[in-house]
PDBQT receptor file of N, H, CA, C and O in Angstrom, charges set to zero:
ATOM      1  N   UNK A   1      18.573   1.762  -6.457  1.00  0.00    +0.000 N 
ATOM      2  CA  UNK A   1      17.352   1.025  -6.701  1.00  0.00    +0.000 C 
ATOM      3  C   UNK A   1      16.489   1.821  -7.678  1.00  0.00    +0.000 C 
ATOM      4  O   UNK A   1      16.309   3.030  -7.538  1.00  0.00    +0.000 OA
ATOM      5  N   UNK A   2      15.963   1.105  -8.669  1.00  0.00    +0.000 N 
ATOM      6  H   UNK A   2      16.109   0.122  -8.782  1.00  0.00    +0.000 HD
ATOM      7  CA  UNK A   2      15.024   1.711  -9.611  1.00  0.00    +0.000 C 
ATOM      8  C   UNK A   2      13.684   1.001  -9.457  1.00  0.00    +0.000 C 
ATOM      9  O   UNK A   2      13.626  -0.221  -9.326  1.00  0.00    +0.000 OA
ATOM     10  N   UNK A   3      12.616   1.782  -9.473  1.00  0.00    +0.000 N 
ATOM     11  H   UNK A   3      12.663   2.775  -9.579  1.00  0.00    +0.000 HD
ATOM     12  CA  UNK A   3      11.267   1.260  -9.289  1.00  0.00    +0.000 C 
ATOM     13  C   UNK A   3      10.489   1.434 -10.591  1.00  0.00    +0.000 C 
ATOM     14  O   UNK A   3      10.522   2.497 -11.210  1.00  0.00    +0.000 OA
ATOM     15  N   UNK A   4       9.793   0.383 -10.992  1.00  0.00    +0.000 N 
ATOM     16  H   UNK A   4       9.766  -0.480 -10.489  1.00  0.00    +0.000 HD
ATOM     17  CA  UNK A   4       8.854   0.473 -12.103  1.00  0.00    +0.000 C 
ATOM     18  C   UNK A   4       7.550  -0.169 -11.661  1.00  0.00    +0.000 C 
ATOM     19  O   UNK A   4       7.532  -1.019 -10.770  1.00  0.00    +0.000 OA
ATOM     20  N   UNK A   5       6.471   0.241 -12.288  1.00  0.00    +0.000 N 
ATOM     21  H   UNK A   5       6.485   0.932 -13.012  1.00  0.00    +0.000 HD
ATOM     22  CA  UNK A   5       5.166  -0.342 -11.978  1.00  0.00    +0.000 C 
ATOM     23  C   UNK A   5       4.498  -0.793 -13.268  1.00  0.00    +0.000 C 
ATOM     24  O   UNK A   5       4.671  -0.178 -14.321  1.00  0.00    +0.000 OA
ATOM     25  N   UNK A   6       3.747  -1.853 -13.173  1.00  0.00    +0.000 N 
ATOM     26  H   UNK A   6       3.606  -2.352 -12.318  1.00  0.00    +0.000 HD
ATOM     27  CA  UNK A   6       2.963  -2.368 -14.291  1.00  0.00    +0.000 C 
ATOM     28  C   UNK A   6       1.516  -1.955 -14.053  1.00  0.00    +0.000 C 
ATOM     29  O   UNK A   6       0.782  -2.627 -13.329  1.00  0.00    +0.000 OA
ATOM     30  N   UNK A   7       1.113  -0.853 -14.661  1.00  0.00    +0.000 N 
ATOM     31  H   UNK A   7       1.710  -0.307 -15.249  1.00  0.00    +0.000 HD
ATOM     32  CA  UNK A   7      -0.234  -0.344 -14.446  1.00  0.00    +0.000 C 
ATOM     33  C   UNK A   7      -1.297  -1.294 -14.987  1.00  0.00    +0.000 C 
ATOM     34  O   UNK A   7      -2.429  -1.288 -14.504  1.00  0.00    +0.000 OA
ATOM     35  N   UNK A   8      -0.952  -2.106 -15.976  1.00  0.00    +0.000 N 
ATOM     36  H   UNK A   8      -0.032  -2.110 -16.369  1.00  0.00    +0.000 HD
ATOM     37  CA  UNK A   8      -1.907  -3.076 -16.503  1.00  0.00    +0.000 C 
ATOM     38  C   UNK A   8      -2.178  -4.202 -15.503  1.00  0.00    +0.000 C 
ATOM     39  O   UNK A   8      -3.272  -4.765 -15.479  1.00  0.00    +0.000 OA
ATOM     40  N   UNK A   9      -1.191  -4.521 -14.689  1.00  0.00    +0.000 N 
ATOM     41  H   UNK A   9      -0.302  -4.063 -14.708  1.00  0.00    +0.000 HD
ATOM     42  CA  UNK A   9      -1.354  -5.587 -13.688  1.00  0.00    +0.000 C 
ATOM     43  C   UNK A   9      -2.011  -5.076 -12.406  1.00  0.00    +0.000 C 
ATOM     44  O   UNK A   9      -2.651  -5.843 -11.686  1.00  0.00    +0.000 OA
ATOM     45  N   UNK A  10      -1.855  -3.793 -12.124  1.00  0.00    +0.000 N 
ATOM     46  H   UNK A  10      -1.335  -3.170 -12.709  1.00  0.00    +0.000 HD
ATOM     47  CA  UNK A  10      -2.357  -3.208 -10.874  1.00  0.00    +0.000 C 
ATOM     48  C   UNK A  10      -3.865  -3.406 -10.736  1.00  0.00    +0.000 C 
ATOM     49  O   UNK A  10      -4.622  -3.224 -11.690  1.00  0.00    +0.000 OA
ATOM     50  N   UNK A  11      -4.285  -3.784  -9.523  1.00  0.00    +0.000 N 
ATOM     51  H   UNK A  11      -3.671  -3.932  -8.748  1.00  0.00    +0.000 HD
ATOM     52  CA  UNK A  11      -5.719  -3.952  -9.245  1.00  0.00    +0.000 C 
ATOM     53  C   UNK A  11      -6.271  -2.825  -8.363  1.00  0.00    +0.000 C 
ATOM     54  O   UNK A  11      -7.443  -2.845  -7.986  1.00  0.00    +0.000 OA
ATOM     55  N   UNK A  12      -5.422  -1.846  -8.039  1.00  0.00    +0.000 N 
ATOM     56  H   UNK A  12      -4.470  -1.830  -8.345  1.00  0.00    +0.000 HD
ATOM     57  CA  UNK A  12      -5.887  -0.675  -7.297  1.00  0.00    +0.000 C 
ATOM     58  C   UNK A  12      -6.136  -0.899  -5.820  1.00  0.00    +0.000 C 
ATOM     59  O   UNK A  12      -6.969  -0.212  -5.230  1.00  0.00    +0.000 OA
ATOM     60  N   UNK A  13      -5.439  -1.839  -5.207  1.00  0.00    +0.000 N 
ATOM     61  H   UNK A  13      -4.762  -2.398  -5.686  1.00  0.00    +0.000 HD
ATOM     62  CA  UNK A  13      -5.673  -2.107  -3.781  1.00  0.00    +0.000 C 
ATOM     63  C   UNK A  13      -5.184  -0.965  -2.887  1.00  0.00    +0.000 C 
ATOM     64  O   UNK A  13      -5.702  -0.776  -1.786  1.00  0.00    +0.000 OA
ATOM     65  N   UNK A  14      -4.192  -0.206  -3.352  1.00  0.00    +0.000 N 
ATOM     66  H   UNK A  14      -3.771  -0.359  -4.246  1.00  0.00    +0.000 HD
ATOM     67  CA  UNK A  14      -3.714   0.949  -2.600  1.00  0.00    +0.000 C 
ATOM     68  C   UNK A  14      -2.754   0.652  -1.468  1.00  0.00    +0.000 C 
ATOM     69  O   UNK A  14      -2.384   1.561  -0.726  1.00  0.00    +0.000 OA
ATOM     70  N   UNK A  15      -2.344  -0.580  -1.316  1.00  0.00    +0.000 N 
ATOM     71  H   UNK A  15      -2.644  -1.319  -1.919  1.00  0.00    +0.000 HD
ATOM     72  CA  UNK A  15      -1.420  -0.926  -0.235  1.00  0.00    +0.000 C 
ATOM     73  C   UNK A  15      -0.085  -0.189  -0.387  1.00  0.00    +0.000 C 
ATOM     74  O   UNK A  15       0.513   0.221   0.608  1.00  0.00    +0.000 OA
ATOM     75  N   UNK A  16       0.376  -0.022  -1.616  1.00  0.00    +0.000 N 
ATOM     76  H   UNK A  16      -0.110  -0.354  -2.425  1.00  0.00    +0.000 HD
ATOM     77  CA  UNK A  16       1.640   0.682  -1.850  1.00  0.00    +0.000 C 
ATOM     78  C   UNK A  16       1.552   2.135  -1.385  1.00  0.00    +0.000 C 
ATOM     79  O   UNK A  16       2.510   2.675  -0.833  1.00  0.00    +0.000 OA
ATOM     80  N   UNK A  17       0.414   2.755  -1.608  1.00  0.00    +0.000 N 
ATOM     81  H   UNK A  17      -0.365   2.316  -2.057  1.00  0.00    +0.000 HD
ATOM     82  CA  UNK A  17       0.218   4.155  -1.209  1.00  0.00    +0.000 C 
ATOM     83  C   UNK A  17       0.212   4.279   0.315  1.00  0.00    +0.000 C 
ATOM     84  O   UNK A  17       0.745   5.246   0.861  1.00  0.00    +0.000 OA
ATOM     85  N   UNK A  18      -0.377   3.324   0.990  1.00  0.00    +0.000 N 
ATOM     86  H   UNK A  18      -0.810   2.539   0.547  1.00  0.00    +0.000 HD
ATOM     87  CA  UNK A  18      -0.401   3.347   2.458  1.00  0.00    +0.000 C 
ATOM     88  C   UNK A  18       0.993   3.181   3.042  1.00  0.00    +0.000 C 
ATOM     89  O   UNK A  18       1.323   3.806   4.050  1.00  0.00    +0.000 OA
ATOM     90  N   UNK A  19       1.811   2.343   2.417  1.00  0.00    +0.000 N 
ATOM     91  H   UNK A  19       1.542   1.835   1.599  1.00  0.00    +0.000 HD
ATOM     92  CA  UNK A  19       3.146   2.059   2.950  1.00  0.00    +0.000 C 
ATOM     93  C   UNK A  19       4.168   3.112   2.540  1.00  0.00    +0.000 C 
ATOM     94  O   UNK A  19       5.018   3.498   3.343  1.00  0.00    +0.000 OA
ATOM     95  N   UNK A  20       4.092   3.579   1.295  1.00  0.00    +0.000 N 
ATOM     96  H   UNK A  20       3.401   3.265   0.643  1.00  0.00    +0.000 HD
ATOM     97  CA  UNK A  20       5.099   4.523   0.791  1.00  0.00    +0.000 C 
ATOM     98  C   UNK A  20       4.429   5.656   0.000  1.00  0.00    +0.000 C 
ATOM     99  O   UNK A  20       4.565   5.727  -1.221  1.00  0.00    +0.000 OA
ATOM    100  N   UNK A  21       3.711   6.534   0.693  1.00  0.00    +0.000 N 
ATOM    101  H   UNK A  21       3.600   6.476   1.686  1.00  0.00    +0.000 HD
ATOM    102  CA  UNK A  21       2.981   7.603   0.007  1.00  0.00    +0.000 C 
ATOM    103  C   UNK A  21       3.868   8.625  -0.696  1.00  0.00    +0.000 C 
ATOM    104  O   UNK A  21       3.393   9.364  -1.558  1.00  0.00    +0.000 OA
ATOM    105  N   UNK A  22       5.145   8.676  -0.341  1.00  0.00    +0.000 N 
ATOM    106  H   UNK A  22       5.531   8.076   0.360  1.00  0.00    +0.000 HD
ATOM    107  CA  UNK A  22       6.059   9.585  -1.029  1.00  0.00    +0.000 C 
ATOM    108  C   UNK A  22       6.517   9.023  -2.370  1.00  0.00    +0.000 C 
ATOM    109  O   UNK A  22       7.091   9.747  -3.183  1.00  0.00    +0.000 OA
ATOM    110  N   UNK A  23       6.267   7.739  -2.605  1.00  0.00    +0.000 N 
ATOM    111  H   UNK A  23       5.801   7.151  -1.945  1.00  0.00    +0.000 HD
ATOM    112  CA  UNK A  23       6.685   7.086  -3.849  1.00  0.00    +0.000 C 
ATOM    113  C   UNK A  23       5.523   6.731  -4.761  1.00  0.00    +0.000 C 
ATOM    114  O   UNK A  23       5.664   6.739  -5.984  1.00  0.00    +0.000 OA
ATOM    115  N   UNK A  24       4.364   6.418  -4.164  1.00  0.00    +0.000 N 
ATOM    116  H   UNK A  24       4.249   6.411  -3.171  1.00  0.00    +0.000 HD
ATOM    117  CA  UNK A  24       3.240   5.922  -4.947  1.00  0.00    +0.000 C 
ATOM    118  C   UNK A  24       1.988   6.749  -4.706  1.00  0.00    +0.000 C 
ATOM    119  O   UNK A  24       1.727   7.205  -3.592  1.00  0.00    +0.000 OA
ATOM    120  N   UNK A  25       1.230   6.931  -5.756  1.00  0.00    +0.000 N 
ATOM    121  H   UNK A  25       1.442   6.561  -6.661  1.00  0.00    +0.000 HD
ATOM    122  CA  UNK A  25      -0.079   7.555  -5.672  1.00  0.00    +0.000 C 
ATOM    123  C   UNK A  25      -1.057   6.670  -6.430  1.00  0.00    +0.000 C 
ATOM    124  O   UNK A  25      -0.699   5.587  -6.891  1.00  0.00    +0.000 OA
ATOM    125  N   UNK A  26      -2.284   7.136  -6.554  1.00  0.00    +0.000 N 
ATOM    126  H   UNK A  26      -2.575   8.016  -6.179  1.00  0.00    +0.000 HD
ATOM    127  CA  UNK A  26      -3.294   6.407  -7.309  1.00  0.00    +0.000 C 
ATOM    128  C   UNK A  26      -4.020   7.373  -8.221  1.00  0.00    +0.000 C 
ATOM    129  O   UNK A  26      -4.309   8.508  -7.841  1.00  0.00    +0.000 OA
ATOM    130  N   UNK A  27      -4.317   6.909  -9.437  1.00  0.00    +0.000 N 
ATOM    131  H   UNK A  27      -4.083   5.987  -9.745  1.00  0.00    +0.000 HD
ATOM    132  CA  UNK A  27      -5.081   7.734 -10.368  1.00  0.00    +0.000 C 
ATOM    133  C   UNK A  27      -6.484   7.925  -9.816  1.00  0.00    +0.000 C 
ATOM    134  O   UNK A  27      -7.092   6.987  -9.300  1.00  0.00    +0.000 OA
ATOM    135  N   UNK A  28      -6.988   9.132  -9.928  1.00  0.00    +0.000 N 
ATOM    136  H   UNK A  28      -6.495   9.894 -10.347  1.00  0.00    +0.000 HD
ATOM    137  CA  UNK A  28      -8.318   9.449  -9.404  1.00  0.00    +0.000 C 
ATOM    138  C   UNK A  28      -9.422   8.647 -10.086  1.00  0.00    +0.000 C 
ATOM    139  O   UNK A  28     -10.374   8.216  -9.435  1.00  0.00    +0.000 OA
ATOM    140  N   UNK A  29      -9.297   8.449 -11.373  1.00  0.00    +0.000 N 
ATOM    141  H   UNK A  29      -8.524   8.799 -11.902  1.00  0.00    +0.000 HD
ATOM    142  CA  UNK A  29     -10.397   7.831 -12.114  1.00  0.00    +0.000 C 
ATOM    143  C   UNK A  29     -10.581   6.339 -11.857  1.00  0.00    +0.000 C 
ATOM    144  O   UNK A  29     -11.696   5.831 -11.967  1.00  0.00    +0.000 OA
ATOM    145  N   UNK A  30      -9.500   5.626 -11.513  1.00  0.00    +0.000 N 
ATOM    146  H   UNK A  30      -8.594   6.040 -11.423  1.00  0.00    +0.000 HD
ATOM    147  CA  UNK A  30      -9.649   4.176 -11.358  1.00  0.00    +0.000 C 
ATOM    148  C   UNK A  30      -8.815   3.557 -10.242  1.00  0.00    +0.000 C 
ATOM    149  O   UNK A  30      -8.879   2.345 -10.036  1.00  0.00    +0.000 OA
ATOM    150  N   UNK A  31      -8.040   4.350  -9.522  1.00  0.00    +0.000 N 
ATOM    151  H   UNK A  31      -7.988   5.335  -9.690  1.00  0.00    +0.000 HD
ATOM    152  CA  UNK A  31      -7.271   3.837  -8.397  1.00  0.00    +0.000 C 
ATOM    153  C   UNK A  31      -6.002   3.102  -8.767  1.00  0.00    +0.000 C 
ATOM    154  O   UNK A  31      -5.335   2.547  -7.894  1.00  0.00    +0.000 OA
ATOM    155  N   UNK A  32      -5.653   3.086 -10.043  1.00  0.00    +0.000 N 
ATOM    156  H   UNK A  32      -6.195   3.536 -10.752  1.00  0.00    +0.000 HD
ATOM    157  CA  UNK A  32      -4.443   2.394 -10.483  1.00  0.00    +0.000 C 
ATOM    158  C   UNK A  32      -3.214   3.160  -9.995  1.00  0.00    +0.000 C 
ATOM    159  O   UNK A  32      -3.210   4.390  -9.936  1.00  0.00    +0.000 OA
ATOM    160  N   UNK A  33      -2.177   2.407  -9.647  1.00  0.00    +0.000 N 
ATOM    161  H   UNK A  33      -2.180   1.408  -9.695  1.00  0.00    +0.000 HD
ATOM    162  CA  UNK A  33      -0.950   2.985  -9.093  1.00  0.00    +0.000 C 
ATOM    163  C   UNK A  33      -0.339   4.018 -10.039  1.00  0.00    +0.000 C 
ATOM    164  O   UNK A  33      -0.342   3.854 -11.259  1.00  0.00    +0.000 OA
ATOM    165  N   UNK A  34       0.179   5.075  -9.444  1.00  0.00    +0.000 N 
ATOM    166  H   UNK A  34       0.182   5.208  -8.453  1.00  0.00    +0.000 HD
ATOM    167  CA  UNK A  34       0.941   6.095 -10.152  1.00  0.00    +0.000 C 
ATOM    168  C   UNK A  34       2.283   6.220  -9.441  1.00  0.00    +0.000 C 
ATOM    169  O   UNK A  34       2.332   6.478  -8.238  1.00  0.00    +0.000 OA
ATOM    170  N   UNK A  35       3.353   6.040 -10.172  1.00  0.00    +0.000 N 
ATOM    171  H   UNK A  35       3.314   5.830 -11.150  1.00  0.00    +0.000 HD
ATOM    172  CA  UNK A  35       4.687   6.147  -9.607  1.00  0.00    +0.000 C 
ATOM    173  C   UNK A  35       5.083   7.619  -9.535  1.00  0.00    +0.000 C 
ATOM    174  O   UNK A  35       5.119   8.301 -10.559  1.00  0.00    +0.000 OA
ATOM    175  N   UNK A  36       5.378   8.105  -8.351  1.00  0.00    +0.000 N 
ATOM    176  H   UNK A  36       5.350   7.551  -7.519  1.00  0.00    +0.000 HD
ATOM    177  CA  UNK A  36       5.719   9.511  -8.166  1.00  0.00    +0.000 C 
ATOM    178  C   UNK A  36       7.195   9.774  -8.417  1.00  0.00    +0.000 C 
ATOM    179  O   UNK A  36       7.565  10.852  -8.882  1.00  0.00    +0.000 OA
ATOM    180  N   UNK A  37       8.039   8.796  -8.111  1.00  0.00    +0.000 N 
ATOM    181  H   UNK A  37       7.739   7.921  -7.732  1.00  0.00    +0.000 HD
ATOM    182  CA  UNK A  37       9.493   8.886  -8.313  1.00  0.00    +0.000 C 
ATOM    183  C   UNK A  37       9.982   7.504  -8.709  1.00  0.00    +0.000 C 
ATOM    184  O   UNK A  37       9.459   6.502  -8.220  1.00  0.00    +0.000 OA
ATOM    185  N   UNK A  38      10.964   7.431  -9.576  1.00  0.00    +0.000 N 
ATOM    186  H   UNK A  38      11.390   8.244  -9.973  1.00  0.00    +0.000 HD
ATOM    187  CA  UNK A  38      11.439   6.113  -9.988  1.00  0.00    +0.000 C 
ATOM    188  C   UNK A  38      12.677   5.645  -9.232  1.00  0.00    +0.000 C 
ATOM    189  O   UNK A  38      13.148   4.527  -9.436  1.00  0.00    +0.000 OA
ATOM    190  N   UNK A  39      13.203   6.502  -8.359  1.00  0.00    +0.000 N 
ATOM    191  H   UNK A  39      12.820   7.411  -8.194  1.00  0.00    +0.000 HD
ATOM    192  CA  UNK A  39      14.390   6.123  -7.598  1.00  0.00    +0.000 C 
ATOM    193  C   UNK A  39      14.260   6.649  -6.162  1.00  0.00    +0.000 C 
ATOM    194  O   UNK A  39      14.427   7.844  -5.919  1.00  0.00    +0.000 OA
ATOM    195  N   UNK A  40      13.963   5.758  -5.219  1.00  0.00    +0.000 N 
ATOM    196  H   UNK A  40      13.826   4.787  -5.417  1.00  0.00    +0.000 HD
ATOM    197  CA  UNK A  40      13.777   6.219  -3.834  1.00  0.00    +0.000 C 
ATOM    198  C   UNK A  40      15.095   6.572  -3.163  1.00  0.00    +0.000 C 
ATOM    199  O   UNK A  40      16.123   5.945  -3.419  1.00  0.00    +0.000 OA
ATOM    200  N   UNK A  41      15.053   7.571  -2.311  1.00  0.00    +0.000 N 
ATOM    201  H   UNK A  41      14.218   8.080  -2.103  1.00  0.00    +0.000 HD
ATOM    202  CA  UNK A  41      16.209   7.898  -1.501  1.00  0.00    +0.000 C 
ATOM    203  C   UNK A  41      16.423   6.828  -0.442  1.00  0.00    +0.000 C 
ATOM    204  O   UNK A  41      15.553   5.984  -0.226  1.00  0.00    +0.000 OA
ATOM    205  N   UNK A  42      17.570   6.857   0.216  1.00  0.00    +0.000 N 
ATOM    206  H   UNK A  42      18.276   7.542   0.040  1.00  0.00    +0.000 HD
ATOM    207  CA  UNK A  42      17.882   5.827   1.209  1.00  0.00    +0.000 C 
ATOM    208  C   UNK A  42      16.819   5.658   2.293  1.00  0.00    +0.000 C 
ATOM    209  O   UNK A  42      16.592   4.542   2.762  1.00  0.00    +0.000 OA
ATOM    210  N   UNK A  43      16.176   6.731   2.689  1.00  0.00    +0.000 N 
ATOM    211  H   UNK A  43      16.360   7.637   2.308  1.00  0.00    +0.000 HD
ATOM    212  CA  UNK A  43      15.174   6.657   3.748  1.00  0.00    +0.000 C 
ATOM    213  C   UNK A  43      13.863   6.015   3.325  1.00  0.00    +0.000 C 
ATOM    214  O   UNK A  43      13.038   5.683   4.177  1.00  0.00    +0.000 OA
ATOM    215  N   UNK A  44      13.653   5.832   2.026  1.00  0.00    +0.000 N 
ATOM    216  H   UNK A  44      14.323   6.101   1.334  1.00  0.00    +0.000 HD
ATOM    217  CA  UNK A  44      12.407   5.257   1.524  1.00  0.00    +0.000 C 
ATOM    218  C   UNK A  44      12.554   3.826   1.015  1.00  0.00    +0.000 C 
ATOM    219  O   UNK A  44      11.555   3.166   0.731  1.00  0.00    +0.000 OA
ATOM    220  N   UNK A  45      13.775   3.348   0.898  1.00  0.00    +0.000 N 
ATOM    221  H   UNK A  45      14.586   3.884   1.129  1.00  0.00    +0.000 HD
ATOM    222  CA  UNK A  45      13.999   2.044   0.256  1.00  0.00    +0.000 C 
ATOM    223  C   UNK A  45      13.318   0.885   0.965  1.00  0.00    +0.000 C 
ATOM    224  O   UNK A  45      12.758   0.013   0.301  1.00  0.00    +0.000 OA
ATOM    225  N   UNK A  46      13.347   0.850   2.269  1.00  0.00    +0.000 N 
ATOM    226  H   UNK A  46      13.802   1.559   2.808  1.00  0.00    +0.000 HD
ATOM    227  CA  UNK A  46      12.692  -0.249   2.992  1.00  0.00    +0.000 C 
ATOM    228  C   UNK A  46      11.181  -0.218   2.788  1.00  0.00    +0.000 C 
ATOM    229  O   UNK A  46      10.556  -1.264   2.620  1.00  0.00    +0.000 OA
ATOM    230  N   UNK A  47      10.595   0.975   2.803  1.00  0.00    +0.000 N 
ATOM    231  H   UNK A  47      11.103   1.825   2.939  1.00  0.00    +0.000 HD
ATOM    232  CA  UNK A  47       9.150   1.091   2.560  1.00  0.00    +0.000 C 
ATOM    233  C   UNK A  47       8.797   0.632   1.148  1.00  0.00    +0.000 C 
ATOM    234  O   UNK A  47       7.780  -0.032   0.951  1.00  0.00    +0.000 OA
ATOM    235  N   UNK A  48       9.620   0.976   0.176  1.00  0.00    +0.000 N 
ATOM    236  H   UNK A  48      10.446   1.516   0.336  1.00  0.00    +0.000 HD
ATOM    237  CA  UNK A  48       9.370   0.566  -1.205  1.00  0.00    +0.000 C 
ATOM    238  C   UNK A  48       9.496  -0.949  -1.342  1.00  0.00    +0.000 C 
ATOM    239  O   UNK A  48       8.689  -1.577  -2.027  1.00  0.00    +0.000 OA
ATOM    240  N   UNK A  49      10.491  -1.533  -0.703  1.00  0.00    +0.000 N 
ATOM    241  H   UNK A  49      11.147  -1.023  -0.146  1.00  0.00    +0.000 HD
ATOM    242  CA  UNK A  49      10.629  -2.997  -0.719  1.00  0.00    +0.000 C 
ATOM    243  C   UNK A  49       9.394  -3.665  -0.115  1.00  0.00    +0.000 C 
ATOM    244  O   UNK A  49       8.904  -4.663  -0.643  1.00  0.00    +0.000 OA
ATOM    245  N   UNK A  50       8.901  -3.123   0.976  1.00  0.00    +0.000 N 
ATOM    246  H   UNK A  50       9.299  -2.312   1.405  1.00  0.00    +0.000 HD
ATOM    247  CA  UNK A  50       7.710  -3.678   1.622  1.00  0.00    +0.000 C 
ATOM    248  C   UNK A  50       6.484  -3.530   0.718  1.00  0.00    +0.000 C 
ATOM    249  O   UNK A  50       5.676  -4.452   0.611  1.00  0.00    +0.000 OA
ATOM    250  N   UNK A  51       6.347  -2.376   0.070  1.00  0.00    +0.000 N 
ATOM    251  H   UNK A  51       7.003  -1.627   0.157  1.00  0.00    +0.000 HD
ATOM    252  CA  UNK A  51       5.219  -2.165  -0.840  1.00  0.00    +0.000 C 
ATOM    253  C   UNK A  51       5.252  -3.178  -1.984  1.00  0.00    +0.000 C 
ATOM    254  O   UNK A  51       4.214  -3.728  -2.354  1.00  0.00    +0.000 OA
ATOM    255  N   UNK A  52       6.425  -3.425  -2.540  1.00  0.00    +0.000 N 
ATOM    256  H   UNK A  52       7.268  -2.979  -2.240  1.00  0.00    +0.000 HD
ATOM    257  CA  UNK A  52       6.551  -4.411  -3.617  1.00  0.00    +0.000 C 
ATOM    258  C   UNK A  52       6.231  -5.810  -3.105  1.00  0.00    +0.000 C 
ATOM    259  O   UNK A  52       5.592  -6.601  -3.798  1.00  0.00    +0.000 OA
ATOM    260  N   UNK A  53       6.671  -6.106  -1.906  1.00  0.00    +0.000 N 
ATOM    261  H   UNK A  53       7.190  -5.463  -1.342  1.00  0.00    +0.000 HD
ATOM    262  CA  UNK A  53       6.462  -7.435  -1.341  1.00  0.00    +0.000 C 
ATOM    263  C   UNK A  53       4.988  -7.746  -1.106  1.00  0.00    +0.000 C 
ATOM    264  O   UNK A  53       4.546  -8.872  -1.335  1.00  0.00    +0.000 OA
ATOM    265  N   UNK A  54       4.229  -6.758  -0.651  1.00  0.00    +0.000 N 
ATOM    266  H   UNK A  54       4.588  -5.843  -0.465  1.00  0.00    +0.000 HD
ATOM    267  CA  UNK A  54       2.827  -7.026  -0.307  1.00  0.00    +0.000 C 
ATOM    268  C   UNK A  54       1.838  -6.733  -1.430  1.00  0.00    +0.000 C 
ATOM    269  O   UNK A  54       0.643  -6.991  -1.279  1.00  0.00    +0.000 OA
ATOM    270  N   UNK A  55       2.314  -6.201  -2.552  1.00  0.00    +0.000 N 
ATOM    271  H   UNK A  55       3.284  -5.992  -2.674  1.00  0.00    +0.000 HD
ATOM    272  CA  UNK A  55       1.407  -5.896  -3.658  1.00  0.00    +0.000 C 
ATOM    273  C   UNK A  55       0.707  -7.178  -4.113  1.00  0.00    +0.000 C 
ATOM    274  O   UNK A  55       1.374  -8.117  -4.545  1.00  0.00    +0.000 OA
ATOM    275  N   UNK A  56      -0.625  -7.233  -4.023  1.00  0.00    +0.000 N 
ATOM    276  H   UNK A  56      -1.167  -6.469  -3.672  1.00  0.00    +0.000 HD
ATOM    277  CA  UNK A  56      -1.338  -8.465  -4.384  1.00  0.00    +0.000 C 
ATOM    278  C   UNK A  56      -1.241  -8.807  -5.868  1.00  0.00    +0.000 C 
ATOM    279  O   UNK A  56      -1.417  -9.965  -6.247  1.00  0.00    +0.000 OA
ATOM    280  N   UNK A  57      -0.964  -7.812  -6.713  1.00  0.00    +0.000 N 
ATOM    281  H   UNK A  57      -0.821  -6.871  -6.405  1.00  0.00    +0.000 HD
ATOM    282  CA  UNK A  57      -0.872  -8.045  -8.153  1.00  0.00    +0.000 C 
ATOM    283  C   UNK A  57       0.577  -8.163  -8.640  1.00  0.00    +0.000 C 
ATOM    284  O   UNK A  57       0.827  -8.380  -9.826  1.00  0.00    +0.000 OA
ATOM    285  N   UNK A  58       1.528  -8.017  -7.708  1.00  0.00    +0.000 N 
ATOM    286  H   UNK A  58       1.325  -7.840  -6.745  1.00  0.00    +0.000 HD
ATOM    287  CA  UNK A  58       2.953  -8.038  -8.066  1.00  0.00    +0.000 C 
ATOM    288  C   UNK A  58       3.249  -7.019  -9.169  1.00  0.00    +0.000 C 
ATOM    289  O   UNK A  58       4.004  -7.300 -10.099  1.00  0.00    +0.000 OA
ATOM    290  N   UNK A  59       2.652  -5.850  -9.053  1.00  0.00    +0.000 N 
ATOM    291  H   UNK A  59       2.038  -5.622  -8.297  1.00  0.00    +0.000 HD
ATOM    292  CA  UNK A  59       2.760  -4.810 -10.066  1.00  0.00    +0.000 C 
ATOM    293  C   UNK A  59       3.959  -3.885  -9.876  1.00  0.00    +0.000 C 
ATOM    294  O   UNK A  59       4.199  -3.015 -10.713  1.00  0.00    +0.000 OA
ATOM    295  N   UNK A  60       4.716  -4.056  -8.788  1.00  0.00    +0.000 N 
ATOM    296  H   UNK A  60       4.521  -4.762  -8.108  1.00  0.00    +0.000 HD
ATOM    297  CA  UNK A  60       5.862  -3.204  -8.496  1.00  0.00    +0.000 C 
ATOM    298  C   UNK A  60       7.133  -4.020  -8.689  1.00  0.00    +0.000 C 
ATOM    299  O   UNK A  60       7.302  -5.071  -8.071  1.00  0.00    +0.000 OA
ATOM    300  N   UNK A  61       8.021  -3.539  -9.542  1.00  0.00    +0.000 N 
ATOM    301  H   UNK A  61       7.884  -2.686 -10.044  1.00  0.00    +0.000 HD
ATOM    302  CA  UNK A  61       9.289  -4.203  -9.777  1.00  0.00    +0.000 C 
ATOM    303  C   UNK A  61      10.428  -3.320  -9.279  1.00  0.00    +0.000 C 
ATOM    304  O   UNK A  61      10.416  -2.103  -9.463  1.00  0.00    +0.000 OA
ATOM    305  N   UNK A  62      11.403  -3.950  -8.652  1.00  0.00    +0.000 N 
ATOM    306  H   UNK A  62      11.413  -4.939  -8.503  1.00  0.00    +0.000 HD
ATOM    307  CA  UNK A  62      12.572  -3.258  -8.140  1.00  0.00    +0.000 C 
ATOM    308  C   UNK A  62      13.816  -3.831  -8.819  1.00  0.00    +0.000 C 
ATOM    309  O   UNK A  62      13.965  -5.047  -8.935  1.00  0.00    +0.000 OA
ATOM    310  N   UNK A  63      14.700  -2.947  -9.263  1.00  0.00    +0.000 N 
ATOM    311  H   UNK A  63      14.579  -1.959  -9.169  1.00  0.00    +0.000 HD
ATOM    312  CA  UNK A  63      15.969  -3.367  -9.830  1.00  0.00    +0.000 C 
ATOM    313  C   UNK A  63      17.080  -2.536  -9.214  1.00  0.00    +0.000 C 
ATOM    314  O   UNK A  63      16.857  -1.408  -8.776  1.00  0.00    +0.000 OA
ATOM    315  N   UNK A  64      18.257  -3.093  -9.186  1.00  0.00    +0.000 N 
ATOM    316  H   UNK A  64      18.439  -4.009  -9.542  1.00  0.00    +0.000 HD
ATOM    317  CA  UNK A  64      19.398  -2.326  -8.698  1.00  0.00    +0.000 C 
ATOM    318  C   UNK A  64      20.013  -1.587  -9.879  1.00  0.00    +0.000 C 
ATOM    319  O   UNK A  64      20.045  -2.084 -11.005  1.00  0.00    +0.000 OA
ATOM    320  N   UNK A  65      20.491  -0.406  -9.592  1.00  0.00    +0.000 N 
ATOM    321  H   UNK A  65      20.465  -0.003  -8.678  1.00  0.00    +0.000 HD
ATOM    322  CA  UNK A  65      21.085   0.381 -10.676  1.00  0.00    +0.000 C 
ATOM    323  C   UNK A  65      22.463   0.838 -10.310  1.00  0.00    +0.000 C 
ATOM    324  O   UNK A  65      23.119   1.515 -11.101  1.00  0.00    +0.000 OA
TER     325      UNK A  65
């Protein structure tokens, strides 16, 4: 699984950070999502899927690699 984020679409709700803090952070200046890793390990994949699913801006994209 490969993860990408659209920082232009992000509204800074922070839901991704709450669900998968090992994968997502937020920029200090505006709260926009920061991707910490682009490929989650097996133990993080379900959390990343959930973060993408609940993102109100649909700013998280998942692809299989």
